[in-house]
Every structure is written in C-alpha cells, then in structure tokens.
N, CA, C and O atoms as a CHARMM CRD file, in Angstrom:
* protein
*
  292
    1    1 MET  N    122.74200 135.96800 143.81200 PROA 1      0.00000
    2    1 MET  CA   121.99000 136.83500 142.60200 PROA 1      0.00000
    3    1 MET  C    120.89800 135.89500 142.57500 PROA 1      0.00000
    4    1 MET  O    121.00900 134.71400 142.90300 PROA 1      0.00000
    5    2 PRO  N    119.85200 136.44200 142.18000 PROA 2      0.00000
    6    2 PRO  CA   118.63300 135.92200 141.47100 PROA 2      0.00000
    7    2 PRO  C    118.64500 135.14400 140.20200 PROA 2      0.00000
    8    2 PRO  O    119.17400 135.62800 139.20100 PROA 2      0.00000
    9    3 PRO  N    118.06300 133.90600 140.18600 PROA 3      0.00000
   10    3 PRO  CA   118.12200 133.53500 139.20400 PROA 3      0.00000
   11    3 PRO  C    117.47700 133.72200 137.30300 PROA 3      0.00000
   12    3 PRO  O    116.33500 133.26900 137.21800 PROA 3      0.00000
   13    4 THR  N    117.80500 134.05700 136.47200 PROA 4      0.00000
   14    4 THR  CA   117.19600 134.89200 135.72100 PROA 4      0.00000
   15    4 THR  C    115.95300 134.55100 134.98900 PROA 4      0.00000
   16    4 THR  O    115.53200 133.41500 134.77300 PROA 4      0.00000
   17    5 GLN  N    115.44800 135.61700 134.65300 PROA 5      0.00000
   18    5 GLN  CA   114.08100 134.99400 133.50800 PROA 5      0.00000
   19    5 GLN  C    114.12900 134.70900 132.26400 PROA 5      0.00000
   20    5 GLN  O    113.09800 134.18000 131.84900 PROA 5      0.00000
   21    6 ASP  N    115.18000 134.90700 131.29600 PROA 6      0.00000
   22    6 ASP  CA   115.59300 134.81800 130.32800 PROA 6      0.00000
   23    6 ASP  C    115.57000 133.37100 129.96000 PROA 6      0.00000
   24    6 ASP  O    116.19800 132.51900 130.58800 PROA 6      0.00000
   25    7 PRO  N    115.00700 133.18600 129.17500 PROA 7      0.00000
   26    7 PRO  CA   114.90200 130.95200 128.91400 PROA 7      0.00000
   27    7 PRO  C    116.41100 130.46900 128.60500 PROA 7      0.00000
   28    7 PRO  O    117.08200 129.60000 129.16200 PROA 7      0.00000
   29    8 PHE  N    116.74600 131.40800 127.42600 PROA 8      0.00000
   30    8 PHE  CA   117.84600 130.57200 127.02700 PROA 8      0.00000
   31    8 PHE  C    118.99800 130.63700 128.62700 PROA 8      0.00000
   32    8 PHE  O    119.67500 129.73300 129.11500 PROA 8      0.00000
   33    9 TYR  N    118.91000 131.35200 128.85100 PROA 9      0.00000
   34    9 TYR  CA   120.28300 131.42200 130.45000 PROA 9      0.00000
   35    9 TYR  C    119.47900 130.27400 131.07700 PROA 9      0.00000
   36    9 TYR  O    120.18400 129.35100 131.48600 PROA 9      0.00000
   37   10 ALA  N    118.73200 130.19300 131.17000 PROA 10     0.00000
   38   10 ALA  CA   118.13900 129.04000 132.21000 PROA 10     0.00000
   39   10 ALA  C    118.02200 127.76500 131.49900 PROA 10     0.00000
   40   10 ALA  O    117.86200 126.72700 132.14100 PROA 10     0.00000
   41   11 GLY  N    118.10100 127.76700 130.02100 PROA 11     0.00000
   42   11 GLY  CA   118.29600 126.49900 129.66900 PROA 11     0.00000
   43   11 GLY  C    119.65200 125.81600 129.74900 PROA 11     0.00000
   44   11 GLY  O    120.00300 124.65200 129.94100 PROA 11     0.00000
   45   12 LEU  N    120.41900 127.20000 129.48700 PROA 12     0.00000
   46   12 LEU  CA   121.84300 126.74000 129.21900 PROA 12     0.00000
   47   12 LEU  C    122.40700 126.57000 130.68800 PROA 12     0.00000
   48   12 LEU  O    123.56200 126.14800 130.74300 PROA 12     0.00000
   49   13 GLY  N    121.79600 126.82000 131.83000 PROA 13     0.00000
   50   13 GLY  CA   122.06900 126.51300 133.23100 PROA 13     0.00000
   51   13 GLY  C    121.75000 124.87000 133.37300 PROA 13     0.00000
   52   13 GLY  O    122.55400 123.99600 133.70000 PROA 13     0.00000
   53   14 GLN  N    120.19300 124.70300 132.99500 PROA 14     0.00000
   54   14 GLN  CA   120.28700 123.19400 133.15000 PROA 14     0.00000
   55   14 GLN  C    121.52400 122.40100 132.65000 PROA 14     0.00000
   56   14 GLN  O    122.37600 121.68700 133.17900 PROA 14     0.00000
   57   15 ALA  N    121.14000 123.01100 130.91400 PROA 15     0.00000
   58   15 ALA  CA   121.87900 121.63700 130.47700 PROA 15     0.00000
   59   15 ALA  C    123.38300 121.47200 131.19400 PROA 15     0.00000
   60   15 ALA  O    124.01200 120.45900 131.49900 PROA 15     0.00000
   61   16 VAL  N    123.65500 122.72200 131.31700 PROA 16     0.00000
   62   16 VAL  CA   125.56400 122.69700 132.13000 PROA 16     0.00000
   63   16 VAL  C    125.27100 121.85500 133.19300 PROA 16     0.00000
   64   16 VAL  O    126.08200 120.95600 133.41600 PROA 16     0.00000
   65   17 ARG  N    124.00400 121.97800 134.10200 PROA 17     0.00000
   66   17 ARG  CA   124.29400 121.03000 135.16400 PROA 17     0.00000
   67   17 ARG  C    124.30700 119.69300 134.85200 PROA 17     0.00000
   68   17 ARG  O    125.02900 118.90500 135.46300 PROA 17     0.00000
   69   18 ILE  N    123.22400 119.20600 133.52800 PROA 18     0.00000
   70   18 ILE  CA   123.04700 117.78800 133.24600 PROA 18     0.00000
   71   18 ILE  C    124.42700 117.04600 132.73000 PROA 18     0.00000
   72   18 ILE  O    124.84400 115.91100 132.95900 PROA 18     0.00000
   73   19 GLY  N    125.01300 118.20100 131.89100 PROA 19     0.00000
   74   19 GLY  CA   126.52000 117.38100 131.74800 PROA 19     0.00000
   75   19 GLY  C    127.37400 117.65600 132.57700 PROA 19     0.00000
   76   19 GLY  O    128.51100 117.54500 132.11900 PROA 19     0.00000
   77   20 THR  N    127.30600 118.07900 133.97000 PROA 20     0.00000
   78   20 THR  CA   128.22200 118.50600 135.07900 PROA 20     0.00000
   79   20 THR  C    128.02900 116.89200 135.80500 PROA 20     0.00000
   80   20 THR  O    128.81300 116.18300 136.43600 PROA 20     0.00000
   81   21 GLU  N    126.52000 116.70400 135.35600 PROA 21     0.00000
   82   21 GLU  CA   126.01100 115.58500 136.45300 PROA 21     0.00000
   83   21 GLU  C    126.55400 114.43100 135.99100 PROA 21     0.00000
   84   21 GLU  O    127.44000 113.85300 136.62000 PROA 21     0.00000
   85   22 LEU  N    125.89000 113.82000 134.41700 PROA 22     0.00000
   86   22 LEU  CA   126.39900 112.55900 133.67700 PROA 22     0.00000
   87   22 LEU  C    128.43500 112.87000 133.42300 PROA 22     0.00000
   88   22 LEU  O    128.99300 111.98900 132.76700 PROA 22     0.00000
   89   23 LEU  N    129.31200 114.01600 133.92700 PROA 23     0.00000
   90   23 LEU  CA   130.36900 113.78000 133.70900 PROA 23     0.00000
   91   23 LEU  C    131.36100 113.12200 135.20200 PROA 23     0.00000
   92   23 LEU  O    132.37400 112.46800 135.45300 PROA 23     0.00000
   93   24 ALA  N    130.34800 113.76600 135.80700 PROA 24     0.00000
   94   24 ALA  CA   130.68500 113.39000 137.39800 PROA 24     0.00000
   95   24 ALA  C    130.69600 111.84000 137.57600 PROA 24     0.00000
   96   24 ALA  O    131.56100 111.16400 138.13300 PROA 24     0.00000
   97   25 ALA  N    129.49200 111.41000 136.95300 PROA 25     0.00000
   98   25 ALA  CA   129.37100 109.72900 137.35100 PROA 25     0.00000
   99   25 ALA  C    129.85200 109.22300 136.47200 PROA 25     0.00000
  100   25 ALA  O    130.25300 108.13600 136.88600 PROA 25     0.00000
  101   26 LEU  N    130.20300 109.39200 134.90300 PROA 26     0.00000
  102   26 LEU  CA   131.60800 108.74900 134.38300 PROA 26     0.00000
  103   26 LEU  C    132.05000 109.19100 135.15400 PROA 26     0.00000
  104   26 LEU  O    131.26300 108.85700 136.03900 PROA 26     0.00000
  105   27 ILE  N    133.01000 109.94100 135.78000 PROA 27     0.00000
  106   27 ILE  CA   134.43000 109.67500 135.99000 PROA 27     0.00000
  107   27 ILE  C    134.77100 109.55000 137.79900 PROA 27     0.00000
  108   27 ILE  O    135.80200 109.82200 138.41500 PROA 27     0.00000
  109   28 VAL  N    133.42900 109.02500 138.28900 PROA 28     0.00000
  110   28 VAL  CA   133.64100 108.39400 139.87100 PROA 28     0.00000
  111   28 VAL  C    133.17400 107.43600 139.56200 PROA 28     0.00000
  112   28 VAL  O    132.95700 107.03800 140.70600 PROA 28     0.00000
  113   29 GLY  N    132.58700 106.20900 138.59400 PROA 29     0.00000
  114   29 GLY  CA   132.63200 105.07200 138.38000 PROA 29     0.00000
  115   29 GLY  C    133.27900 104.50500 137.61700 PROA 29     0.00000
  116   29 GLY  O    133.50000 103.29900 137.72600 PROA 29     0.00000
  117   30 GLY  N    133.83600 105.39200 136.46200 PROA 30     0.00000
  118   30 GLY  CA   135.57600 104.90700 136.18600 PROA 30     0.00000
  119   30 GLY  C    136.43700 104.30000 137.35600 PROA 30     0.00000
  120   30 GLY  O    136.92000 103.22500 137.71100 PROA 30     0.00000
  121   31 GLY  N    136.34500 105.62800 137.75200 PROA 31     0.00000
  122   31 GLY  CA   137.49200 105.73000 138.73600 PROA 31     0.00000
  123   31 GLY  C    137.62800 104.22500 139.92900 PROA 31     0.00000
  124   31 GLY  O    138.57900 103.51600 140.26000 PROA 31     0.00000
  125   32 LEU  N    136.10900 104.24400 140.30900 PROA 32     0.00000
  126   32 LEU  CA   135.99900 102.98300 141.16100 PROA 32     0.00000
  127   32 LEU  C    136.71800 101.75300 140.65000 PROA 32     0.00000
  128   32 LEU  O    137.72000 101.14600 141.02800 PROA 32     0.00000
  129   33 GLY  N    135.90200 101.60700 139.70800 PROA 33     0.00000
  130   33 GLY  CA   136.28900 100.67300 138.78300 PROA 33     0.00000
  131   33 GLY  C    137.64700 100.14000 138.42800 PROA 33     0.00000
  132   33 GLY  O    137.95900  98.95700 138.29000 PROA 33     0.00000
  133   34 TRP  N    138.25200 100.99400 138.32800 PROA 34     0.00000
  134   34 TRP  CA   139.59600 101.13100 138.07000 PROA 34     0.00000
  135   34 TRP  C    140.56600 100.94500 139.27700 PROA 34     0.00000
  136   34 TRP  O    141.65800 100.38000 139.20700 PROA 34     0.00000
  137   35 VAL  N    139.96600 101.55200 140.49700 PROA 35     0.00000
  138   35 VAL  CA   140.63000 101.09700 142.05700 PROA 35     0.00000
  139   35 VAL  C    140.42100  99.58300 142.38400 PROA 35     0.00000
  140   35 VAL  O    141.03000  99.02800 143.29900 PROA 35     0.00000
  141   36 VAL  N    139.45800  98.91100 141.51900 PROA 36     0.00000
  142   36 VAL  CA   139.08500  97.40700 141.90200 PROA 36     0.00000
  143   36 VAL  C    139.78500  96.86800 141.04500 PROA 36     0.00000
  144   36 VAL  O    140.17800  95.71700 141.23500 PROA 36     0.00000
  145   37 ASP  N    140.08600  97.50500 139.99000 PROA 37     0.00000
  146   37 ASP  CA   141.05800  96.27800 138.96200 PROA 37     0.00000
  147   37 ASP  C    142.05700  96.59800 139.32300 PROA 37     0.00000
  148   37 ASP  O    142.95000  95.87800 138.87800 PROA 37     0.00000
  149   38 THR  N    142.60500  97.89500 140.37600 PROA 38     0.00000
  150   38 THR  CA   143.74100  97.74600 140.58400 PROA 38     0.00000
  151   38 THR  C    144.93600  97.16700 141.48400 PROA 38     0.00000
  152   38 THR  O    146.09100  96.80900 141.25300 PROA 38     0.00000
  153   39 TYR  N    143.80400  97.27300 143.04400 PROA 39     0.00000
  154   39 TYR  CA   143.77000  97.00100 144.14500 PROA 39     0.00000
  155   39 TYR  C    143.57100  95.76700 144.74100 PROA 39     0.00000
  156   39 TYR  O    144.39000  95.29600 145.53100 PROA 39     0.00000
  157   40 LEU  N    142.19600  95.02000 144.31600 PROA 40     0.00000
  158   40 LEU  CA   141.25500  94.72800 144.78600 PROA 40     0.00000
  159   40 LEU  C    140.96700  93.33600 144.09100 PROA 40     0.00000
  160   40 LEU  O    140.57100  92.45100 144.84900 PROA 40     0.00000
  161   41 LEU  N    141.11100  93.02600 142.77000 PROA 41     0.00000
  162   41 LEU  CA   140.39900  92.20800 141.90200 PROA 41     0.00000
  163   41 LEU  C    142.11500  91.66100 140.65600 PROA 41     0.00000
  164   41 LEU  O    142.28600  90.48700 140.32700 PROA 41     0.00000
  165   42 HSD  N    142.93100  92.61900 140.28700 PROA 42     0.00000
  166   42 HSD  CA   144.00100  92.41300 139.48100 PROA 42     0.00000
  167   42 HSD  C    143.24200  92.00100 138.35600 PROA 42     0.00000
  168   42 HSD  O    143.68400  91.02100 137.75500 PROA 42     0.00000
  169   43 SER  N    142.10400  92.57300 137.89300 PROA 43     0.00000
  170   43 SER  CA   141.62300  91.83800 136.87300 PROA 43     0.00000
  171   43 SER  C    141.48200  92.72700 135.37400 PROA 43     0.00000
  172   43 SER  O    140.36500  92.63000 134.86400 PROA 43     0.00000
  173   44 ASN  N    142.52400  93.60800 134.59100 PROA 44     0.00000
  174   44 ASN  CA   142.35700  94.62700 134.06200 PROA 44     0.00000
  175   44 ASN  C    141.04400  93.71800 132.77000 PROA 44     0.00000
  176   44 ASN  O    140.87800  92.49900 132.74400 PROA 44     0.00000
  177   45 PRO  N    140.36300  94.65300 131.92300 PROA 45     0.00000
  178   45 PRO  CA   139.98500  95.44600 132.43800 PROA 45     0.00000
  179   45 PRO  C    138.70600  95.52600 132.43000 PROA 45     0.00000
  180   45 PRO  O    138.01400  96.22700 131.69200 PROA 45     0.00000
  181   46 GLY  N    138.26200  94.56700 133.53100 PROA 46     0.00000
  182   46 GLY  CA   136.79800  93.92300 133.91800 PROA 46     0.00000
  183   46 GLY  C    136.33300  95.11900 134.40700 PROA 46     0.00000
  184   46 GLY  O    135.39700  95.71300 133.87300 PROA 46     0.00000
  185   47 GLY  N    137.12800  95.66700 135.74200 PROA 47     0.00000
  186   47 GLY  CA   136.50600  96.55000 137.04000 PROA 47     0.00000
  187   47 GLY  C    136.02700  97.81600 136.34000 PROA 47     0.00000
  188   47 GLY  O    134.92800  98.30500 136.59900 PROA 47     0.00000
  189   48 LEU  N    137.11500  98.49300 135.18500 PROA 48     0.00000
  190   48 LEU  CA   136.98100  99.53000 134.93300 PROA 48     0.00000
  191   48 LEU  C    135.60900  99.55900 133.61900 PROA 48     0.00000
  192   48 LEU  O    135.19900 100.70100 133.40900 PROA 48     0.00000
  193   49 ILE  N    135.15800  98.82900 133.06700 PROA 49     0.00000
  194   49 ILE  CA   134.38000  98.70900 131.93300 PROA 49     0.00000
  195   49 ILE  C    133.00200  98.67100 132.99100 PROA 49     0.00000
  196   49 ILE  O    132.21600  99.61700 132.95900 PROA 49     0.00000
  197   50 VAL  N    132.78700  97.57100 133.87300 PROA 50     0.00000
  198   50 VAL  CA   131.85100  97.66200 134.96300 PROA 50     0.00000
  199   50 VAL  C    131.60900  98.67200 135.10700 PROA 50     0.00000
  200   50 VAL  O    130.51900  99.13400 134.76900 PROA 50     0.00000
  201   51 GLY  N    132.81700  99.56200 135.82100 PROA 51     0.00000
  202   51 GLY  CA   132.42700 100.73100 136.61100 PROA 51     0.00000
  203   51 GLY  C    131.91400 102.07400 135.95800 PROA 51     0.00000
  204   51 GLY  O    131.21900 102.94400 136.48400 PROA 51     0.00000
  205   52 LEU  N    132.57600 102.01100 134.32100 PROA 52     0.00000
  206   52 LEU  CA   132.15000 102.94100 133.30300 PROA 52     0.00000
  207   52 LEU  C    130.42200 102.88900 133.18400 PROA 52     0.00000
  208   52 LEU  O    129.59100 103.79600 133.21900 PROA 52     0.00000
  209   53 VAL  N    130.25100 101.06600 132.99300 PROA 53     0.00000
  210   53 VAL  CA   129.23800 101.04500 132.68000 PROA 53     0.00000
  211   53 VAL  C    128.11400 101.39100 134.13100 PROA 53     0.00000
  212   53 VAL  O    126.92000 101.40500 133.83000 PROA 53     0.00000
  213   54 LEU  N    128.38500 101.60300 135.32100 PROA 54     0.00000
  214   54 LEU  CA   127.70100 101.56000 136.14700 PROA 54     0.00000
  215   54 LEU  C    127.17900 103.24100 136.32300 PROA 54     0.00000
  216   54 LEU  O    126.04200 103.66300 136.52800 PROA 54     0.00000
  217   55 GLY  N    128.18700 103.82900 136.19300 PROA 55     0.00000
  218   55 GLY  CA   128.70100 105.93300 136.34200 PROA 55     0.00000
  219   55 GLY  C    127.62900 106.09400 135.01600 PROA 55     0.00000
  220   55 GLY  O    126.70900 106.88200 135.23300 PROA 55     0.00000
  221   56 VAL  N    127.63700 105.44100 133.66800 PROA 56     0.00000
  222   56 VAL  CA   126.63900 105.78800 132.69100 PROA 56     0.00000
  223   56 VAL  C    125.55700 105.95100 132.80600 PROA 56     0.00000
  224   56 VAL  O    124.87100 106.84800 132.31500 PROA 56     0.00000
  225   57 ALA  N    124.96700 104.29500 134.10800 PROA 57     0.00000
  226   57 ALA  CA   123.70700 104.12000 134.80100 PROA 57     0.00000
  227   57 ALA  C    123.85200 105.48700 135.20100 PROA 57     0.00000
  228   57 ALA  O    123.58600 106.40900 134.42900 PROA 57     0.00000
  229   58 ALA  N    124.16700 105.62300 136.10300 PROA 58     0.00000
  230   58 ALA  CA   123.96000 106.04700 137.55400 PROA 58     0.00000
  231   58 ALA  C    123.75200 107.74300 137.04700 PROA 58     0.00000
  232   58 ALA  O    123.19800 108.49600 137.84800 PROA 58     0.00000
  233   59 GLY  N    124.30000 108.39200 135.46000 PROA 59     0.00000
  234   59 GLY  CA   124.75000 109.30900 135.32200 PROA 59     0.00000
  235   59 GLY  C    123.06000 110.06300 134.55200 PROA 59     0.00000
  236   59 GLY  O    122.45700 111.13600 134.54100 PROA 59     0.00000
  237   60 ILE  N    122.91800 108.65400 134.00400 PROA 60     0.00000
  238   60 ILE  CA   121.59000 108.99500 133.24800 PROA 60     0.00000
  239   60 ILE  C    120.37800 109.31700 134.38600 PROA 60     0.00000
  240   60 ILE  O    119.78300 110.38300 134.54000 PROA 60     0.00000
  241   61 ARG  N    120.23700 108.28700 134.99400 PROA 61     0.00000
  242   61 ARG  CA   119.47000 108.30100 136.04800 PROA 61     0.00000
  243   61 ARG  C    119.28700 109.57200 137.17900 PROA 61     0.00000
  244   61 ARG  O    118.45800 109.70500 138.07900 PROA 61     0.00000
  245   62 ASN  N    120.43600 110.46400 136.73800 PROA 62     0.00000
  246   62 ASN  CA   120.45700 111.83400 137.47800 PROA 62     0.00000
  247   62 ASN  C    119.83100 113.18300 136.45600 PROA 62     0.00000
  248   62 ASN  O    119.46700 114.35700 136.52900 PROA 62     0.00000
  249   63 ALA  N    119.99500 112.17800 135.60100 PROA 63     0.00000
  250   63 ALA  CA   119.46700 113.38900 134.42000 PROA 63     0.00000
  251   63 ALA  C    118.62400 113.80600 134.41400 PROA 63     0.00000
  252   63 ALA  O    118.25600 114.97800 134.49000 PROA 63     0.00000
  253   64 TYR  N    117.89000 112.40600 134.26900 PROA 64     0.00000
  254   64 TYR  CA   116.08100 111.90800 133.87100 PROA 64     0.00000
  255   64 TYR  C    115.52700 112.46400 135.28000 PROA 64     0.00000
  256   64 TYR  O    114.32000 112.70400 135.29000 PROA 64     0.00000
  257   65 ARG  N    116.28400 112.71700 136.54100 PROA 65     0.00000
  258   65 ARG  CA   115.59200 113.44200 137.62600 PROA 65     0.00000
  259   65 ARG  C    115.69300 114.77400 137.93300 PROA 65     0.00000
  260   65 ARG  O    115.01400 115.42300 138.72800 PROA 65     0.00000
  261   66 ALA  N    116.74700 115.18000 137.11900 PROA 66     0.00000
  262   66 ALA  CA   116.52000 116.65000 136.59400 PROA 66     0.00000
  263   66 ALA  C    116.00800 117.15200 136.21700 PROA 66     0.00000
  264   66 ALA  O    115.64700 118.26100 136.61400 PROA 66     0.00000
  265   67 ALA  N    115.67000 116.54800 135.14800 PROA 67     0.00000
  266   67 ALA  CA   114.79800 116.99900 134.12300 PROA 67     0.00000
  267   67 ALA  C    113.21200 116.64600 134.58500 PROA 67     0.00000
  268   67 ALA  O    112.40700 117.14600 133.80000 PROA 67     0.00000
  269   68 GLN  N    112.76700 116.10500 135.38100 PROA 68     0.00000
  270   68 GLN  CA   111.76300 115.80200 136.57600 PROA 68     0.00000
  271   68 GLN  C    111.40100 117.11500 137.33500 PROA 68     0.00000
  272   68 GLN  O    110.33200 117.34300 137.90100 PROA 68     0.00000
  273   69 GLN  N    112.20500 117.72500 137.26700 PROA 69     0.00000
  274   69 GLN  CA   112.58900 119.11200 138.27800 PROA 69     0.00000
  275   69 GLN  C    111.93200 119.94400 137.00400 PROA 69     0.00000
  276   69 GLN  O    110.84800 120.40200 137.36600 PROA 69     0.00000
  277   70 TRP  N    112.17500 120.21900 135.90400 PROA 70     0.00000
  278   70 TRP  CA   111.99000 121.62300 135.53400 PROA 70     0.00000
  279   70 TRP  C    110.77600 121.50300 135.03500 PROA 70     0.00000
  280   70 TRP  O    110.24200 120.48400 134.59800 PROA 70     0.00000
  281   71 PRO  N    110.21400 122.93700 135.14000 PROA 71     0.00000
  282   71 PRO  CA   108.96200 123.74400 134.97800 PROA 71     0.00000
  283   71 PRO  C    108.13700 123.17900 133.77600 PROA 71     0.00000
  284   71 PRO  O    108.43100 123.12200 132.58200 PROA 71     0.00000
  285   72 GLN  N    107.18500 122.83700 134.34900 PROA 72     0.00000
  286   72 GLN  CA   106.45200 122.60700 132.46100 PROA 72     0.00000
  287   72 GLN  C    105.68100 123.99400 131.47400 PROA 72     0.00000
  288   72 GLN  O    104.59000 124.54800 131.61400 PROA 72     0.00000
  289   73 ALA  N    106.55100 124.16500 130.69100 PROA 73     0.00000
  290   73 ALA  CA   106.05700 125.06000 129.89900 PROA 73     0.00000
  291   73 ALA  C    104.25300 125.11300 129.43300 PROA 73     0.00000
  292   73 ALA  O    103.83700 125.98800 128.67400 PROA 73     0.00000
C-alpha cells in the first residue's frame, strides 16, 4: 500500500509510531528492571525504578530521533 498524501493520516501515523516507541521502551525498561530485582539483586523496587527511568529516557530519545526524520513543512 503506498503512503498516503493526506496530511491528517500522515500525522496520525507518526503519532502512533511515537506512542508505540515510548510504550515499548517503557515496557522493556520496566521488565528488565523487574528481572534484575527479582533474579539478580533481590532489591525491591530499586531495579524496577531504575529500569523505568532508563526506559523513559530511551523512549524520549527514540521519539526525538523519529521527529528529526519528519519532512520540514
């Protein structure tokens, strides 16, 4: 399917992409933090909090990179 030329749907697609990247980074960071807490350090909830913070930072970085690729109007 060719990309749409309608700016509404193009923007909607970009917004969904950004939201998905933010959510995925948060889930991965939190999941890794939980695994570190549960199986490695046994330090509730330190690893989970650190993992969530790192996930948020990674998600924002990915969102920024994706926004840099948008065509200039």
